[in-house]
C-alpha positions in Angstrom: 142.0 -4.9 137.7 141.3 -4.9 141.6 140.6 -9.1 141.1 143.2 -9.7 139.2 145.3 -7.6 141.5 144.5 -9.4 144.7 144.4 -13.0 142.8 147.9 -12.5 141.9 149.0 -11.3 145.9 147.5 -15.0 146.9 149.5 -16.4 144.2 152.9 -14.7 145.0 152.2 -14.9 148.8 151.5 -18.5 148.5 154.5 -19.3 145.5 156.8 -17.5 147.7 156.4 -19.2 151.2 155.8 -22.3 149.8 159.5 -21.9 147.8 160.9 -20.2 150.9 160.3 -23.3 152.5 161.6 -25.8 150.4 164.9 -24.0 149.5 165.1 -23.7 153.2 165.1 -27.2 154.0 167.1 -27.8 150.8 169.8 -25.4 152.0 169.7 -27.1 155.4 169.7 -30.2 154.4 173.2 -29.0 152.2 174.7 -27.6 154.6 174.3 -30.8 156.7 175.9 -32.8 154.2 178.9 -30.5 154.0 179.4 -30.4 157.8 179.0 -34.2 158.0 181.7 -34.6 154.9 184.1 -32.0 156.5 184.0 -34.1 160.1 184.9 -37.6 158.0 187.5 -36.3 156.3 189.0 -33.9 159.2 188.8 -37.5 161.6 190.2 -39.2 158.9 193.3 -37.3 158.4 193.5 -36.8 161.7 194.2 -40.3 162.5 196.5 -40.5 160.3 198.5 -37.2 161.7 198.3 -38.6 165.0 199.8 -41.8 164.2 202.6 -40.9 162.1 203.3 -37.9 165.5 202.8 -39.8 168.4 206.6 -42.0 168.3 208.0 -38.5 167.5 206.5 -36.6 170.1 206.7 -39.8 172.6 210.6 -39.9 172.3 210.4 -36.1 172.3 212.0 -35.7 169.1 212.9 -32.6 167.4 213.0 -33.2 164.3 210.4 -34.9 161.9 207.7 -33.0 162.3 208.4 -31.1 158.9 207.5 -34.4 156.9 204.6 -34.8 159.0 202.7 -31.4 158.0 204.4 -31.7 154.4 202.8 -35.4 153.8 199.3 -34.5 155.3 199.0 -30.1 155.0 197.4 -28.9 151.8 196.4 -25.5 151.0 192.7 -26.2 152.1 194.3 -28.4 154.8 196.7 -27.4 158.1 198.1 -29.5 160.9 199.3 -28.2 164.3 200.9 -30.9 166.8 201.3 -29.9 170.5 203.4 -31.4 173.4 201.5 -32.8 176.8 201.5 -28.8 177.7 199.4 -27.8 174.8 202.5 -25.8 173.4 202.7 -26.0 169.9 206.0 -27.9 168.4 205.1 -27.3 164.6 202.3 -26.1 162.6 201.3 -25.2 159.1 203.3 -21.8 158.2 200.4 -20.5 157.2 198.2 -20.8 160.9 201.4 -21.2 162.8 201.0 -17.5 164.0 197.1 -17.7 164.5 196.7 -20.7 166.6 195.3 -18.6 169.7 191.7 -19.5 168.9 192.5 -23.5 168.9 194.7 -23.1 172.6 191.2 -24.0 174.2 190.0 -26.6 172.3 194.0 -28.5 172.9 193.5 -28.2 176.4 189.8 -30.0 176.5 191.2 -32.8 174.3 194.4 -33.4 176.3 192.6 -33.4 179.7 189.7 -35.3 178.5 191.7 -37.7 176.9 189.6 -37.7 173.3 188.9 -36.1 170.3 186.8 -32.4 170.4 186.1 -30.5 167.2 184.5 -27.4 166.1 184.5 -24.1 164.1 186.6 -21.8 164.7 188.2 -18.4 162.7 191.4 -19.1 162.3 193.4 -16.5 160.3 190.5 -14.6 159.1 189.0 -17.6 157.6 186.5 -20.0 159.5 187.8 -23.7 159.8 186.9 -26.8 161.3 189.4 -27.7 163.8 189.2 -31.7 164.9 191.6 -32.1 167.5 193.0 -35.9 168.7 194.9 -36.6 171.7 198.4 -38.3 171.2 198.7 -41.3 173.7 201.4 -43.3 175.3 200.6 -46.3 177.7 196.8 -45.2 177.2 197.9 -41.5 178.3 198.1 -38.2 176.8 201.3 -36.9 175.8 200.3 -34.4 173.6 197.8 -33.1 170.7 197.3 -33.4 166.7 194.4 -30.5 165.1 194.0 -31.1 161.8 192.2 -27.2 160.4 190.0 -27.8 157.3 189.3 -24.9 155.8 185.0 -24.3 155.8 184.6 -21.1 154.7 183.0 -22.3 151.6 180.1 -23.4 153.4 178.5 -19.7 153.5 179.4 -19.1 150.0 177.8 -22.6 148.9 174.4 -21.1 151.4 174.5 -18.0 150.0 174.4 -19.5 146.3 172.1 -21.4 147.0 169.8 -18.7 148.0 170.7 -16.8 145.3 169.0 -19.8 142.9 166.5 -19.8 144.8 165.8 -16.4 144.5 166.1 -16.8 140.7 163.8 -19.4 140.6 161.3 -17.9 142.8 161.4 -14.9 140.4 160.8 -16.7 137.1 158.2 -18.9 138.7 156.4 -15.8 139.6 156.7 -14.3 136.2 155.0 -17.3 135.0 152.6 -17.4 137.3 151.6 -13.5 136.3 151.5 -14.1 132.6 149.7 -17.2 132.8 146.7 -15.9 135.2 146.2 -12.6 133.5 145.7 -14.7 130.5 143.3 -16.5 132.2 141.6 -14.2 133.6 141.2 -12.4 130.5 139.9 -15.2 128.7 138.0 -17.1 131.1 136.7 -14.1 133.0 137.5 -10.5 131.6 136.3 -11.0 128.0 133.3 -12.5 128.8 131.7 -10.6 130.7 132.1 -7.4 128.7 130.1 -10.2 126.6 127.5 -10.3 128.9 127.4 -6.7 129.5 126.5 -6.4 125.7 124.2 -8.6 125.8 122.1 -6.9 129.0 122.4 -3.7 126.9 120.7 -6.0 123.9 118.1 -7.4 126.1 117.2 -4.1 127.6 116.4 -2.9 124.3 114.3 -5.4 124.0 116.1 -7.4 121.7 115.8 -11.0 122.6 119.1 -12.3 122.2 121.0 -16.0 123.9 123.5 -15.1 125.9 127.4 -15.2 124.7 128.2 -19.4 123.7 131.8 -18.7 125.2 130.5 -17.7 129.1 131.2 -20.6 131.4 128.3 -22.2 132.0 129.5 -23.0 134.9 130.4 -19.7 135.8 128.3 -17.3 134.6 125.0 -19.8 133.9 123.4 -18.9 137.2 124.1 -14.8 136.4 123.1 -15.7 132.8 119.2 -17.2 133.7 118.7 -14.2 136.0 119.6 -11.6 133.3 117.2 -13.4 131.0 114.3 -13.6 133.7 114.5 -9.7 134.3 115.0 -8.8 130.8 111.8 -10.6 130.4 110.2 -8.8 133.0 111.1 -5.8 131.6 110.1 -6.7 128.5 106.6 -7.7 129.7 106.5 -3.9 132.0 107.4 -2.1 128.4 104.9 -3.9 126.5 102.3 -3.3 129.1 103.1 0.1 129.4 103.1 1.0 125.8 99.4 -0.8 125.8 98.1 1.4 128.4 99.1 4.2 126.7 97.5 3.4 123.8 94.7 2.8 125.5 94.4 5.4 127.2 94.9 7.6 124.4 91.7 6.0 122.7 89.7 6.5 126.4 90.2 3.0 127.3 92.0 1.7 130.3 93.9 -1.7 130.7 93.6 -3.7 133.7 97.1 -5.2 134.8 97.6 -7.1 138.1 99.0 -4.4 139.8 96.5 -1.8 138.5 94.2 -4.9 140.0 95.8 -4.9 143.2 95.8 -1.4 144.0 91.9 -1.2 143.1 91.3 -3.5 145.8 93.2 -2.4 148.5 91.5 1.0 147.9 87.9 -0.2 147.8 88.0 -2.8 151.0 91.3 -2.0 152.8 92.4 -4.0 155.5 89.3 -6.3 155.1 
């Protein structure tokens, strides 16, 4: 039983380490793919919003931004348009009052006159914020921010880990069942047969080794037990013969008795 527990423990540990390693790699690769897809979508939408809103900001229009928001905004995508000072001109209703975390990114985009992006928590949800500067004569006159919902990244990662845990559990159960059957039919049962065979040999009954014993696994053991049984059988026959001769007043000279007699007679000479 201890052997089976140690074997199963080693198999479980190896299975867990290998499966967890591949799962981590799979989760990392899937997350990278999703993030790259988010970046690509955000860049495409930001370029479209910039083209649609640059002329409005350049001429200082007070209206017309609602059409841009309606055209490019969706339930999972919010839009915000800023002036040259980083103040909000217009934004999607769901994020209009929660754009504080976006302000540093907008200021950076306007000052450096280049696109910036990062993940931020806006209105209680994780979003990818992609900000592009609005330009006139190659100078910044404002900025447009696209906020894509990225909350599903965590849920997708968690779902993948859950599926991996289920796969590891099923794999461990299969390994446990297969290992138990193999150990029972290849080790435990043959060992019991060999033990019974050994008992029969000790009683002096010559028997062949059990046929189901694996020769590569139990061959040496069977050979040693057979030799030991033959030695015991010879010793038993010699003892019986000596006892018989003693009963009739005679002695049986054996190899061991001759050795002891010579040592007594001659000592170390």
